[in-house]
N, C-alpha and C positions, 0 to 999 in steps of 0.2 A: 610685566607682560608674560614672563616665562611661567609665573605661578598660574596664570589663567590658562595658558596653553597646556600645562601639565594636568589640568583638571580632567582632560579626556581620559576615560578608562581604557585600559589595555585589554579589551575583551576579545580582540581578534586573534591574539596569540595565546595559546594555551601552554603553560609551562609543563615541563616533564613531571614535576611534582604533582601538578593538577591531574594529569593523566593517570599517575600512579594511584592517587587518592580515589579517582573515579573508578578505576578497575578494582580497587580494594572494596569500595562500597558496593559495586555491582556483584562481585564474587561472594559477598556475604550470603547471598541466596543461592543455594545449590540448585533449586528448581530453575532459577533464571539462567544459570550457567548451562544446565542441561538443555533448556529451551534454545539458548544461543547456539549450542553445538548442533542441535537438530535443525535449526533454521539455516545454519551455515552449510550443512550437508544438503539441504533442499536447494539452497542457492547454487551450490556447486553443480548439482544435478541439472538444474535449469539452464545454467550457462553452458555446460558441456554436453547437453542432451544429444546433439547430432553425433558425437564421438563415443559416448559411453552406452548409448542405446543398442540393444541387440540387433534391431532392425529399424528401418525407417517405415513407420506404420502407414505413411501416406505416399509411399512409392508404390504405384500400381504393379510394378514389376516384381516386388517382393511379397505381395499379398496373394494368397490362394484361398478362394472361397470354400475349398474343400476342408480347410482348417477352421471353419466357422464354429464358434461357441465351444471350443475345446476347454475342458475344466482345467483348473490350475495344476501344474506339474505334468501336463500331457506332452507327448512327443509325436511329431509328425513323421511322415515316411522318409524325410530327408535327415532325420536325426536331430532336428532342432527341438529344444525343450522350451515350453512356454510356462514359465514359473507362475505367472498370474493368469494363465489361460488366454483365450482370444475372445474377441467380440463377434457380433453378428456378421461382420464383413471379413473375418479371418485375420484381423490385425492383432499383433501381440499387445496385450494389455500393459505389460511393464513398459514397453517402448512408448505406448500411447500416453501413459501417465507421465513419463519423463518429458515428452513434448508438451503435454498439457500444463505441466508446472511452468515450463518456459513461457508459454503464452499468458497464463494467469498472472504470474509474477510480473511479467513485462507490462501488461495492461494496468495492473494495480499500481506498480511503482511509477510508471510514466504519468498516469492520471494524477497520482498524488503529488508529484513534483510540480506539475503545471498548476494544479489547484492551490498548492501552497504558495507558489510565486504570485498568483493572482490575488488570493485571499490575504496574504501577508501585506502586499502592497496597498490594497484597499483599506485594510484594518489600520495600518500605520498612518496612512494619510488621514483617516477619520479621527484618530486619536490626536495627531499633531495639530491639525488645523481646527478641529472642533467646529462649533457653531452649527449652521444649517447643514453643512456637508455631512457632519457626523450624524446628525439626526436622521437625514434621508437614508444614509448607508445602513445605519443600525435598524431602521424600520424595515428595510428590504431584507436584511439578514434575519430579523425576527419572523417576518412573514414566511421566508423560505424554510426556516427551521421548524415552523409549525406544521409542515407537511411531512409525511413519511418519505424517506429517501427512495424507497423502492417505487412508490407511486410516481414521484417526479421523473425517475429514470424511465419508467414504463411509458409515460406520456411523451418524453423526449424521443425515445426510440420508435414509438408508434408514428411520430411525425417524420423523422429522418430516415428510418429503416435500419436494416442490419449493416454491420461493417465494423472493422477494428477502429477506424477513425471516429465513427459515429458513437461507438460505445465509450471511447475515451472522452469525447466531448460531453456525453451524458454524465459520466462519472465526475468530470471536472465541474460541471454546472451544479451537481448535487453536493460536492464537497467543499467548494470554495468558502461557503459561509462559515463553516467550522473554523477554518484558519483565520478568517477575517475577525471573528469575535475573539479568538485567542490572542491574535496580534494586537488588537485594540486594547484589550485588558492589560497586557504587558506594557504597551507603549504609554498608557495613561500613568503608570507608575514611574516610568523612566523620564518622561518629558519634563517633569517638574524638578529634576535633580540638578545639582550644581553644574555638572559637566555640560549639560544641554544649555543652561543659561550662559556658561562661559563661551560655548560655541556661538551662541546668538550674539554675544557681545563682540565677538571677532568678526561679525558680519558674514558668517558663512552662509551659503545658500541653504534653503530649506531641504532641497534634494540631498545635499551632502550631509546635513545633520541627521536626516532620517536614515539614510543608507549606511553612513560611516559611524554614527554615534548611537542611535537608538536601536536599530535593527540587530546589531551583534548581541546586545543585551537581552533581546527577546527570543533568541534562538533556542534556548533551553526548553521552554514550554512548547515551542513550535515543533521541536524534534519529537517530543513525547506525543503530541497530537498527530504528527505525521506518521509515527509508527503505528498507532492505533487505527488511524484512518486508512492506512495501507491494507491492514487486515480487513477492515470494513469494505474497502473497494473490491478486494478479491472476492469476498463473499457475495457482494452485490452483483459483480459481474457474473459469478457462477449462477446466481439465481436468474439473472436475465437470460443467460445462455441456456439454462435448463428449460426456461419457458419458451425458448425459440426466438427471442427478440434481441439477443446479444450478438455474439460473434458468429460468422458464417461457418459452415461445415469445413471449409478449406483452412480455417484458422482455429483448430479445436482447442478448447480450454477444458479444465476439469469439470466445469459445470456442463459443458456440452457432452462430455463423455458420460457423465451421470445420466443426462437426459436420453442419450442414445441407448443406454442399457436398461432404462426404466421399463420399457415394454417387455423385456425378457424376465422381469422379476417373477411374473406369475408362472413361467415355465420352469423355474428352478435354477436358471442361470444367473444366480445372484452376484457372481463375481464381476460382471460387466459394469454394474453400478456401485457395488460395495467398495471395491478397491480404489477407484477414483474419489469416492466420498471420504474414505479414510485418509487419503493423501491430502484432500482439501481440509479436512478437520485438523490434521496434524500441523499443516502450514499455518492456519489461522490461529490455532492455540499457541504455537510457538512464538509467533509475532506478538500476540497479545501479552504473553508472559514477559517477553523482553520489554515491551512498552510499559507494563505495570512496574517493573523494576526501575526503569528510567524515570517514571513518575515519582516513585519513592525517593530516588536520589535527588532529583531536581526540586522537589517540594520539601522545604525544611519542616513543615508541619507533620509530614509523614515519616520523618527520620526518627530513629530511636534515640 
């Protein structure tokens, strides 16, 4: 009986040697290390934006319309320097970008976590139980993935309207199918292994087998997909906000900042849209580069 019990893999605890090997593999790419450093800086800025921003751009008491559309490096009458200029309402662009990063990363990360939890649960259940349940779930996944993500998100927000909660719901409904397909593919490989059969012989419940045995061994591909989907969610939210269907003006993201400055592009005030666009580009590229390196590490076929 002890031999059967020992068949359970110890996937929930990662030894120190495993972490060292993971970091050694990750650090083989200098580009990935640089991307990780850039994203860590962006994450720090987003978390501590209220404390490190020069001003609160959405505090009406600190905004002066007389400082509207000042070019980068300008100084107002009070001696304040606007390193990235100001927008049409006189708000400091550097502070606006810091706050925009906070909102964009928050919406993208939270929607990704919820979508992963829902999609992974559905995908694991489909792979473990199989049969008609798996067929129905995978047909729904195939149908959803056949439509462009931006089109589905536009339809959902057109029905529910603007709002942070509604945008998160739209992103979750768009993303869950990616996680469901990945979780199912990984679980199909794991469910026929000896440790799962041993757990079934011990009469463990299906819920415990799925959550304690199969799911920990499916986390590696889920982490990779989650990283890449987070970048996709941020870009999708920015697109929706740029079109005026995402977040309200009281919860400004990078996409909303780009949209607000787009009307000034023809007057030569390019910095109002360009700088938030550069911040969005750097954020998405850094996350994708980290995700690509994680994919190379977790996929043996891609390892040297």
